[in-house]
PLY file of the C-alpha trace (Angstrom):
ply
format ascii 1.0
element vertex 87
property float x
property float y
property float z
element edge 86
property int vertex1
property int vertex2
end_header
10.83 6.21 -27.01
8.81 2.99 -27.21
5.07 2.62 -26.32
2.29 0.01 -25.97
-1.39 -0.05 -24.96
-2.26 -2.35 -22.13
-5.64 -3.25 -20.36
-5.73 -3.32 -16.63
-7.04 -6.76 -15.83
-7.34 -6.86 -12.03
-10.75 -6.15 -10.45
-9.95 -3.31 -8.35
-7.62 -1.30 -10.73
-4.68 0.63 -9.22
-5.72 1.19 -5.88
-3.09 1.76 -2.89
-1.35 -1.80 -2.98
-1.41 -2.28 -6.60
-0.27 1.28 -7.37
2.68 0.64 -4.76
3.60 -2.42 -6.68
3.33 -0.60 -10.06
5.61 2.25 -8.88
7.97 0.01 -7.28
8.32 -1.82 -10.50
8.79 1.34 -12.70
11.57 2.63 -10.32
13.74 -0.35 -11.19
14.40 1.10 -14.52
16.42 3.93 -15.57
13.88 5.06 -18.18
11.34 7.70 -17.90
8.01 5.76 -17.51
4.81 7.57 -17.95
1.13 6.50 -18.94
-1.81 8.24 -20.66
-5.31 7.67 -19.64
-8.43 9.78 -20.60
-6.03 12.22 -22.15
-4.11 12.77 -18.99
-0.36 11.71 -18.67
0.85 10.47 -15.36
4.52 9.49 -14.03
4.55 5.89 -13.37
7.08 6.25 -10.60
4.80 8.35 -8.39
2.44 6.77 -6.17
0.52 9.88 -6.00
0.34 10.51 -9.68
-0.69 6.89 -10.33
-3.51 7.08 -7.68
-4.71 10.39 -9.02
-5.13 8.93 -12.37
-7.95 6.89 -10.70
-7.22 3.67 -13.05
-10.04 1.16 -12.78
-10.49 -2.46 -14.04
-10.89 -2.52 -17.79
-8.95 0.74 -18.42
-6.47 0.78 -21.09
-3.39 2.62 -20.42
-0.88 3.61 -23.05
2.41 3.02 -21.37
5.64 5.23 -22.62
9.11 4.46 -21.75
12.22 6.76 -22.83
15.68 5.97 -21.95
18.70 3.58 -22.05
16.67 0.47 -20.88
13.30 1.35 -22.50
12.57 -1.75 -24.19
13.23 -3.84 -21.05
11.25 -1.06 -19.09
8.25 -1.35 -21.34
8.15 -5.23 -21.39
8.46 -5.31 -17.57
5.45 -3.03 -17.12
3.40 -4.77 -19.57
4.05 -8.01 -17.94
3.24 -6.80 -14.49
-0.06 -5.47 -15.59
-0.90 -8.58 -17.56
-0.29 -10.76 -14.92
-2.73 -8.79 -12.53
-0.30 -6.42 -10.41
0.63 -9.13 -8.22
-2.85 -9.90 -7.02
0 1
1 2
2 3
3 4
4 5
5 6
6 7
7 8
8 9
9 10
10 11
11 12
12 13
13 14
14 15
15 16
16 17
17 18
18 19
19 20
20 21
21 22
22 23
23 24
24 25
25 26
26 27
27 28
28 29
29 30
30 31
31 32
32 33
33 34
34 35
35 36
36 37
37 38
38 39
39 40
40 41
41 42
42 43
43 44
44 45
45 46
46 47
47 48
48 49
49 50
50 51
51 52
52 53
53 54
54 55
55 56
56 57
57 58
58 59
59 60
60 61
61 62
62 63
63 64
64 65
65 66
66 67
67 68
68 69
69 70
70 71
71 72
72 73
73 74
74 75
75 76
76 77
77 78
78 79
79 80
80 81
81 82
82 83
83 84
84 85
85 86
């Protein structure tokens, strides 16, 4: 398992469109991808789970990737977030 803390940079956080992009990216990987925010763990491959986390600009997520492509998954997810989730 690998993990990294990353800060949400886009002004609107993980609203519906950004959450969709986040989940679509996570689903490209075979690894289990989750994140923790304010003590709660969410499934990065579930739009409902991501929206339910109420992620806003400035929040710091701790991403966790576990599986055969975990390093690639973590790097891809971190890059997506650091680039503003396509916004």
